[in-house]
N, C-alpha and C positions, 0 to 999 in steps of 0.2 A: 504494500500500500504506500503511495507516494506521500511526501511531506505535506503538500498543499491539501490533499484530501483528508489527512489526519487532522489538520488544523480546522478544516471546515466541520468535522465531526466534534472535535474536542471543545471548541469555544461555545457553541450553543448548549451542549450537554452540561458543561461546567456552570453556565449561567443558570440553567434550570435547577441544578443541584443547590447552588448557593441561595437562589430565591426561595426554594423549598425550605432550606434550613432556617430562614428568617420568618416563616409564615406559620402561625399557630394552627392553621388548617392541616399542617403536617401532623396529623393526629393518629388515633388508633381506635380499633374496634375491640370487642371482646371475643374470646374464644367460643362463646356460646351464642353470639348474636348481638346486634347493635341496640336491642331494646329489652328492658326488663321492667316488670311491674311489681310494686311492693305495697303492703298494707300496714298502716300504723298499728303498732302493738300497744297494749296498755302502758301508760306511763306519763305523757305520751313518748314512746320511743319507736324508732324505725330500725329494725335489725336487718341488715343486708348481708347475707352470708354469715358463716360462723366458723370457729376453728376446725370443726370436722368437715365442713363443706364450704370452703372459701370460694368466692366468685373468681373464675379463671379469666385473667386478662393477658392478652397476647399483643404486644406492641406491633402494630402494622401501619407503616407510613402511608399506605394507600387506603386504610380503613376509615370508617366514620367514627365520631365520638360515641361513647356508650351513653345512650339515652335512658334515663330512669324516670318512671312515673310513680309518684307517691300518692296513694289514695287514702281517704278517711271516710268510709261509709257511714260511721256513726255521727260524724259532724261535731265531735266534742273536742277536737284538737284546737280549732281556731276560735277566736272571739273578736269582736269589733276592735279591740285595742291591740290585737296581735298577741301571739303566744310563742314561747320558745319550744321548738321541737328538737329532740336529741336524735341524731343519726349516728349509728355505729356500723361501719362497713368493714367487712373482712374479705380482702381480695388477695389473690396470689399471682405473682409474675410467672406465667407459664411459657413465656417466650425465651429468646436467647440474648436479649439486651438488658442491661441494668437501667433502672429508673432513678432519676435525680430530682424529679418534680412531679406534681399532680395538680391538675387544673379543674375547676368546677364552675359551671355557669348556670344560673337559674333562668329558665325561659319564661316568657309571659304566660299567664294562665288563660283559661278559656275566655275570660272577659278582656283579655289584652292588657292585663295589669301585671307588672313585675315588681311588686313592692317588697317581696321577701328578701331578707338579707342574712348573710353569714355572721356568726359570732365566734366564740372560742373554739379552738381546734387543737387536738393533740394527735401525734402519730407514734406508732410503734411497729418495729420490724421483729418478727419472730418472738413477740412478747416483751421486747425491750424498747423503752421510749427513746426517740431520736430527736435531735434538734433540726430546725428548718426555718425558712424565712417566709412568714405569711404576708401576703399583699391582698388587699381588697376586703378585709374584715369590715363589716358594716355596709357592704354593698352586695350586689347580686353576682359579682365575679370574684372568685376566690382563687388565688395562685399560691401554691405551696412549693417553694423552690429551695435549692441549695441544701438538700438533705445532708445531714452530717454523716450518714452512712447510706450507700446506695442500696436500692431494693434489687438484689441479685436474682437471676433466674432460680425459681423454686422458693424464694422467700415469700412470707405471708405479711402483708401490710394491713394494719388496722387503722382506720381513720375515724376518730370520734369527734363530732362537732355539733354545734347548736345552730339552728336557723330560725329566724323569726318569721312566722307565716301569718297570712291574713285570709279571711274568708272570701269566697267568690261573691261577686255582686248578686243581688236578688235576681232570680229568674235565670241564672246561669248554672251550668253543671260542668263538672270535669275534675281532674286531679287537683289536689291542693298544691302540688309541686311537680314541675318537670325540670329535670336537671341533665345537663350534658357534662360528662367527665372524661378525662384522658390524660395520660402522660405524653410527653413529646420525646423523640429520640435525641440523645445528646449529639452535639455538632460533629464529634469525631465519627460516631456511628452513621450519621447521615452522609458525611463525606465519603466514608468507605463504601456505603451502599451505592452512591452515585458513581464513584470511580469503578466499582465492580461492574456496574451496568455499562460504563464506557468501554472497559476492556473487553466485555463480552461482545459489544457491537463491533469494536475494531477487529476482533478475532473472526467474527462471522463475515465481515466485509473482506478480510484478507483471504478467507476460504473461497469467497465468490470470485475474487480477482484471480 
């Protein structure tokens, strides 16, 4: 394969790789599908997964965020002033890449209102608390970054947090919360993935020539 042809392939591919690395849409889906539904337990507490059956998460740069729907058929969780709901999620990294962050976004509810906000958060890996940098507490977008320890393949991550929820407007129906969640691949992993694709393309082109 000649040099000019290599450059014509290399430059646009690298541009796509570095653009993807800077975009939070470079997200992930779950190993069991992009949507799960959950019901509020007494407390009010929402338990999503448990130590015996953690939710399997596989980092997939081409996948969609994990969408969760939280329902409250009894209607006792929310009140006009808002109320804190405790969420405890037990998830497992079933992929091949470590996680160094976790992102959560509250979507508007059926009435088009997105007034729910995140409060206190704590993380643990395999039962041990870890440090991290929270951004967005008090808003609908929560970013948990710079884990003091990476969530390695096979590790179980527990996310315990509080969210202030509000009732739907009169005459509307739907879940009390809809949440998108995802880690993002670390830059080194994203770059390696892009370069691996580049080498594969170059090799195939060479075989054609």
